[in-house]
N, C-alpha and C positions, 0 to 999 in steps of 0.2 A: 528604272527600278534597279536596286542593288541590295545585296545582303550585307548588312553592316556587322552582324554578330552571328557566329555559329558556335553553339555549345553542345557537347555530346556527353552523355553519361551511359556507360556500359553499352555503347554502340560499336558493334564489330570488335576491333582490337583495342578500342579506347575505353579505359575505365573512367577517365575524366579528361576533357580537353576543351579549351575555349579559344576562339580566334576572333580578332577584330579585323574586319576587312573594309576596303575602300572601293569606290568606283574605279573603273579602269581595269587593267590586267593584274591578276594575282597568280603567280606560278608556284605550284606546290611541287618541289623537287626532292627526289630521294630514290634509292634503289627499290626494285620490285619487292613487294611483301612488307613494306614499312608502314602502310596505311594511307597512302595518298588518295587512292580511289575511294576509300571508306569515307573520307571527308566530303568529297563532291557527291558521292552516293547519298549521303544524308541530306544535302541540299536538294537534290532531285527528289528524294522521298517526300519532303514537305510539299513539293509542288504537285506530285502525282499520286502519293500514297503507295508507291511501288518502287521496286529496284530495277535497274537495267541489267543486273547481274544474276538475280535469283528470283524464283517465282513466289516464294513464301517468305514470311517474316522471321521464321525461326533462326536463320543464319545471321540475321541482323543483330541479335542479342549476344553480347559477349559471353563466352563459355562460363558457366557457373552462375551467371546473373539471372534473376527472375524476369527482368524487363529491361528495356532500353528507353532512354529519353533523348529526344532531339529538340533543340531550341534554336529558332532562327528569327532574327529581327530583320524584317524587310523594310526598306526605306524607299520612298518615292515623293518627290516634290516637297521635301521638308516634313513629310509625315512618316511615321514608322509604326509598324504593327509587329507585335511579338507573337509568334506561333510556337506552341509547345505540343509535342506529340509523345505520348507514352505508348510504346510498342509492347504488346502483351501476347506472345505466341500462344495460340490455342484459345484465347479469349478476345473480347472486343478491345480494340485500341481506344485510347481516350485522348482528348485534345482540349487545349485552352487557347483562347485568343485574348491577348492583353490581360492575362491572368484569370479570365472568366471562362469557366467550362462551357463547352458547346455540346449540343445533344448528341451529335455523331461526329466521328473523326472526319468524315468526308465534308463536313461543313467548313473546313479550312481551305478546301480547294478553291483556287482563284485568287487567293491572297498573294501567293508567290507563283510566278511562272518561270519555267526554265526550258531551254533547248539544250539537249545533251548529245554531244558527239562522242562515240566510243568505238573501239574495234569491233564490238558486236554488231554495229550498224551494217557491216557487210552482208549480214544475213537478211537485211531488208531486200536486197537484190537477189542474192543467191539461195536464200532459204525458202521455207515453206510458206504457203498463203497465210497461215495463222499469224506469223510475225508481221506481215503487212496489214492484216486486219487489226492487229493490236496497235500498230503505229497510228492508224486512223482513229481508233477509239481513244487512245491516250491523248492525241491532239484534240479530238473533239471535246474531251473533258476539260482540257485547259481553256479552250475557247468558250465552252458553256458548262460550268461545273455541275449543273443539274443533271447532265447526261450520265454522271457517275451512278446515280440511283437508277436511271433507266437501264443502263448496261447490267447492273447487278440484278435487277428484276428480270431482264431477258435471260441471263444465264440460269437463274433459279427456275423460271417457268420452262425453259428448254430442257433442263434436267428432269423435271417432273413429267413433262410430256413424253420424253424418251423412255422413262421408266414405265409409263402406261403403255406405250407402243410395244415395248419388249414383253410386258406381261400379256398383252393381247395376242402377240405373235405366238407366244408359248402356248396359250390356251387354244388358239386355232390349230396349231400343229398337233396338240395332244388330243383334242376331241374330234377334229375333222369338221367342226361346226364354226359358227360365227361367235366371236367373243362379245361380251357385253361392253359396248363402247359409248354408253350414254354420257359419260363424263368427258369423252374426248372432244366433243364439240365445244365444251367450255374452255378447255385448254387451247384448242385451235383459235378461238376468239381472242383469248388473252395474249397468246404468242403473236398473233397477227397484229394486234394493237401495239404491242411494245416493239416488235420487229420493224414495223413501219417507221417508228420514230428513229430507230438505229439506222435504218436504210436511208431515210431522208437526210439524216446528219452526215452520213458518209458521202452520199452523192453530192451534197452541198460542199463538203470539204474538198472533194476531188475537183469540182468546178473551180473553187477558189485557189487551190494549190497549183492547178495546171500551168498557168502562165508563169508563176514564180519558179516552178521546177524547171521549165524550159529555159528561163533566163539564167537561173543559177547554174545549170549544167553547162551552158555556153561559157559562163565566166570561169568555172572550175576547170573545164576541159579545153579551154582556148578554142572554142567553136568546132570541136570535133564531134559531129553527129547531133541529131535532134532527139531530145528526150521528151516523150509524150506520156502523160498520165491518163489512165482510163479506169473504169470500174465495170466489172463483169458480175452481174447479178444472177443468182440461181433462178430468178423468174424469167430470164430471157436468154436462154442458151447456156445451160449450166453443165457441170460435169456429169449430170444425170441424163444428158442427151448425147450419147456416144457418137452419133453421126454429125453432131454440131448443129442440127436443125433447131430452130427456135420453137418452143412450145406454143400453146394457144395464145399466150399474152405476148405480143410482139414488142411492146415498148413499156418502159417503166412509167408509172404515174408520176405526176409532178407535185402531188400533195400527199401528206401522210394518210389522208382518208382514202385516196385512190390506191396507194400502196397497200394499205390494210385490206382493201377489197381484193386486190390481186393476190396477196398472200393467202387469204382465205380460200380463194378459188383454186390456187395451186395445191394447197393442203388437201382439199376435197378430191382433186383429180389424182393425187399421188397416194391417197390413203392406203390403198391395197398394198402398194410397194413398201410404204413406210411400216406397215404392220409386219410384213414378211421380213424386213431387215431390222426392225426394232429401233429405228432412228428417224429423226426428222430430216427430210431430204431437201427442204426448201427454206430459205430464210437467210438473214445476214451471216449466220455461222457457216454458210456454204459459199459465200461470195469471195471475190478476189479483187485486190487492187492490182491493176495491170500496168506494168512498166515496159515500155517499148523504147528502143534506141535505133534510130535509122530505119524504122518500120519493122524491126524484128524484136522478138521478146528479149528483154535484157537478160533474164535468167537463161543460161545455156548458150547465149550468143555473145554477150559482152565480155571483153577481156577483164583481167583482174583490175587493171587501172581504170577502165571504163566503169566497172562495177563500183569502185570506190568513188568515182566522180558522181555517179548516180545517187549513191547513198548520201554523200555530202550535199547534193542538190536537194534531196528530200528534207534534210535538216535545215538548210538555209531557207528553203521555201517555208518551212514551219515558222522560222524566226520572223520572216516577213509577214506571214499571216497573223501571228500573235501580236506583232507590233502595230500593224495597220488595220487589223480586223477588230471586231467588237463582240463581246458576249451578250447574252440576253438575261443574265442573272444580276440581282442587286449586288452581290458580293463581287461579281466580275467587273462591275463598274469602277471599283477602286483601282484595278489594274489596267482598265481600258486605255488604249493609246500609249502605253508605256512599253519599252523594250523588255523582253524576258532576259533573264540572266543566261549567258552563254557558258556552257561547260564543255571543255575539250579534254576528255579523259584519255591520255596516252595515245592520242590520235596521230601526232606528228611523226612518231617513230614508225608508223605504218605506211606513210605516204612517201612517194618519190619527191625529189627536190622541187620539181615544177608545181605539183599539186600542193605541197607544203607551203610554198611561197604564195600561191594564189589564195589558199584558204586564209592564211595569216593576213593578207591584204584585205580580204573581204570582211573579216570580223574585227579588225584592229580598232575600228571606231565605235564598237558597241559600248554601252554604258558600263557593263561589267562583264569581264571574261575571266573564268576560272580555268586554269590550265594545270594538268598534271604531266610530269615528265620524269623519266628515270635519271637523266643527266641534264644539266643546264643547257648544253649544246643542242638539245632537241627542241628548245623553245626558240622560234624564229626571232630575229632581231626586231621585226615589226611589232612584236608583242612584248617589248621591254616594259617592265613595271615592277610592282612589288614582288619579292621572292621570299618563299618560306621553305626552309629545309625540314624534311620529314624523315625522322630516323628513330626507330625503337619506341614508337608511341609518343615521341616528343615533337612538337612543331615549333620551330624557331624562326622568327622573322630576320632575314639577312639584310634586306634593304627595302 
């Protein structure tokens, strides 16, 4: 799979720009602040409907413009699909596929798949659990686009349940009695049902990623340490168990139905504490992707270089999973078995020479690699290919 055309209107710093791209390596070179990352950010946005730089769409629209439009033509095995996204901050985004409107913007997910390396990836190892959960969820959506709707429903139901718990807690403290919680059972049931799907997805992803992460870390780090991926659920020894003891449920269920039952039981058991604190204390939103290196937690123990190697291993493992795995949606079948587009956003400037060369060697054979760099010397020789100079909102092909 590769992107053959990228066209932007009022996206970030670009009033209008269009690039014709080819398979292989394309390097976007120019000083910082000239718009290199904006270009690859737009490609990643079509694949994920999100940015690796900001949490909301507002910053993606050029100052003074009412909306932004991103057009990408993705090509695979002689077929091409045109995806157009209209980004409307504060309103619903709109999308078209091959000039035909689709019902929801998320219906385009699965047409283009990308794996993006960026300096922000270091936070996957050194940052908070939320970033690691987001990593799994974003990968899960690329594997199975229908999960975008499941995750959106989970966030919505969780917010509503938390609001009810907070209201109930306030009523209990104010009256000294028991609040009316007749509707809480309904929200418990809904959250357990959706949460079980999210949990099952994540556990499956971790199982599939584990051998790829171990192998990629060995390749990037030259065999220095064993990287092991795990998943810690709030159902079986969570942050809510300060002594580390497991609660009544010792093992995760191996089907969504069993997980749903376990979540319901845990919500019932923790209801009093949840009302007191006004938050939901069990579920995927409390879980953790566990990264260990040499038997120790990577966060806090891994050196800067080791942390970078681990972050790169997570992305390389994602590439392997998306290439050789399969989705369960009809739209995902179009991309099944094809390589995602690799995006390396200003990564090489962050790496030492050894890791830079190893990463370049590992990705050089990918069908399409988009690289951004401040100077041409930052692009390793193994990634020689087409070059585009980016300066002052203009993109010029050099070779």
